N, C-alpha and C positions, 0 to 999 in steps of 0.2 A: 722509209721516208715518204710522207704524204705529198700530194701534188702541190699544195701550197708552200711546203718547205722547199721542194724542188724548184718551183718558179722563182722564189726568193733567192735561191743559190745561183740559179742560172742568170738572173738579171744582174746580180752583183758581179758575177764573173764577166759578163760582157762589159759592165762598167769599169772593172778592173783592167781589162784589155785597153779600153779607150784612155783611161787615166795614165797608165804606165807608158804607153806609146806616145801620148800627148806630152808627158814630162820629158821623155827622151828627146823629143823634137824640140822642146823649149831650150834644152841645153845646147842646141845648135844655133841659137839666135846669135847673129854676128859671126857665124863660121861658115856660111854657105859661099859658093864661088862667084855669085852674081847678085847685085842689089835686087833685081826683080825676083830672083829665086829665093833670096833672103826674106822678102815680104811674103812670098807664097808659103814658105815654110811656117813662118809665124802664124799666118791665117789658118793653115791647116792644123797646127798644133792646138789653136783655139777652138777649131771645129771638134777635135777629139775631146778636149776638156768640157766643152758644152755637152757633148754626147754622154760623158761619164756623169755629169751633174744630173741629167735627166734619168739616167738608169738608176743612180743612187737615190735620187728623190723618190722614185717609185719603189726602190727596195726598202726605203725607210717606212713607206705607207704599208707595204706588204708585212713587214716585220711588226709594226704597231707598237714599238717600245720607245718612240720619241726620238729616234735617231734621225739625223738628216744627212745631206750630202757631205758636209764637212766632216761629220763623225766617221763616215765610211772612208773618206780620203785621208784624214789626218790622225785618226785615233784608233787605227787598227795596226797590229804588229805584222811583221814580214810574212809569218806563216799563215796569216788570215787572208792574204791576198790570193787570188786564184787565176791570175793572168798567165798567158802563154809565155814559156821560156824565151821564145823568139824576141818578144817585145822588150825584155829587160836587158838584153845584150848590149854591151857598150857601143857607142855610135861608130867608132872607127873613122874611116875616111868617107868621103862623099858617096862613093860607089857602095860601100857597106850600107849606108843609110838608105839610098834608093832601092837597093836590092831587098832589104827588109820590108820597106813599104810595099813593093810590088807583091812580094810573096804573101804578105799578110792581107793586104787590101783585096786581092783577088778572091781570097777566102771570105773576108769580112763582107764584101759586097754580096756575094751569094747568100751568106748567112742572113743579112738584113733583108734581102728580097724575100726570102722564105719567111721571115719573121713578120713581114707585112700582112701575111695571112694567118697569123697566130690567133689562137682562140682567146687569148688575154688581150683585150682591146687596147689597153694602155701600151703594152709592149709593141703591138702593131703600129700605134700612132708614132711611138718614138722611132721605130725602125723606118717608117716612111720618111720621116724628116732626115734621119741620118743617111739613108740610102742615097739621097740626092747629092749629099756632100761627098760621100766616099766614091761615088761613081766618077765624079770630076777629079778627085784625088788620083784614083787609079789611072785615068787617062793621062793625067799630067805626068805622073811618076813613070808610067810606061814609056812615054816619049823620051824621058831622060835615060832609062835603061837601054833603050834602043840606041840612042845617041852615043852612049858610053861604050856599049858592046860593039857597035859597028863604026867606032871612031878610029883613034889611033891605035897603034899596037900596044902602047902602054895602058891606055884606058881599057882596052879589050882584055888584056892580061889581068888587070887589077879587078875588074868587075866580074870576070869569070872566077877569080878566087873568092870573091865575095859570095857568089852563088854556091860554090862548093862548100864553103865554111858554114853558111847559114842553112843550107838544105837540111841538115840533120835535125833542125828544129821544127820542121814543117809537119812531121807526122803527128805530133801532138794535137794539132788542129782537128784531126779526124778521129781521135781516140774516143770511143763511145763509153761513158760511164753511166751510173744510175741516174744522175741528174738529166743527162741528154735524153736517156730512154723515156723517163717519166714526162719530161716536157714535150717530147715528140708525141707520146700516145695521148696525154691528157689535154694538150693544148694545140696539137698539130705543129709542133716545132720542127726545125730542120732535121732531115735524114742526112747524117753526116756521110754515109756512103755516096749518096747522090751528089752532095756538095764536093766530095773528093773527085768524083768523075768529072765534074764541070771544071773544077780548079785545075786538075791535071791538063785538061784540054786547052783552057785559057793560058796556063803557064807555058805549055808546049808552043803555042802560037807566038807568045811574046818572045820566048827564047830564040825561036827560029828567026824572028824579025831582027833580033839583036845579035844574030850570029853567034849565040852562046850555046854551050852544050849542057844538057840536063844531066846532073850527077846520077850515077847508078844507085839503085835502091840498096840501102844498107841500114845499119843501126840508127834508131832515132832517139833523141834525147826526150824526156818527158818527166812530168811531176808538177809542173806549174798549176795545172788545173786542180791538183790535190793539195796545193799549198807547200810543195817541196821546190825551193827555188835555188838558183845559182847565187853565189856571193854577191853578184852585181846588184840584185834587187835591194839587199839590205843598205848598201851605201846610198843608193838612190832614194829610198824611203826616208833614211835619216836626214838627208838634206831637204827633202820636200817637206817633211813634217816638223822641221826645227822650231819655226816660229811658233806654231800651235802647241808643241810640247813644252817650249820654254815659257810661254805666256798663255796658259789654258784659258779658253773663253774669250781671248782677245778679239776686238772688233774694231773696224775703222770708224 
């Protein structure tokens, strides 16, 4: 794989993460516990969709085959997506959703900060815009995790279960493959081992503040970065792509 192909794959993968998580969050519209939080979730979901659009638009330019952001979002099959398995998991209850966001956004923020120094200037520009949004997201969602973890016995128990269940999906964020290696060497992309050290330190501090226990290290689920997904993504993609697949080329 040459460096141009690796950059295309990397940019598409980051876009896939943003799109899939944004879609999961959209599913929660009208399902959050407070009106103010409902509005925040909707806005955060739109932030992710906006980030996906920027990464996909650039991916289309790199590919040079006339595909745009809609093609990447609506005209690819399940096994062509390269998002993390963590992000495609069903929403579950409010504590599940908040836990997933904190676990991912602590990683994503570090990734974006590193990408602001990327040798591919367009990637650096997109990362700089996205980083500001995710920094706020993480602060907001961390406050909720602390509130749940250090709240009632019931909220503590349920959010601890959320951490325990979702933890097995976090290892994939730091699995290094050929794409990561080439982007790191050719464009100064993130060093995942360094990101992992920072992520562990940040998550440790958050869990301590939330009076939650960090699960013991064990088996980690993986495959999303290589296009091997759980059954949940297929259902989500089918719903998300229904209109475009039913009416190809439809426009408002």
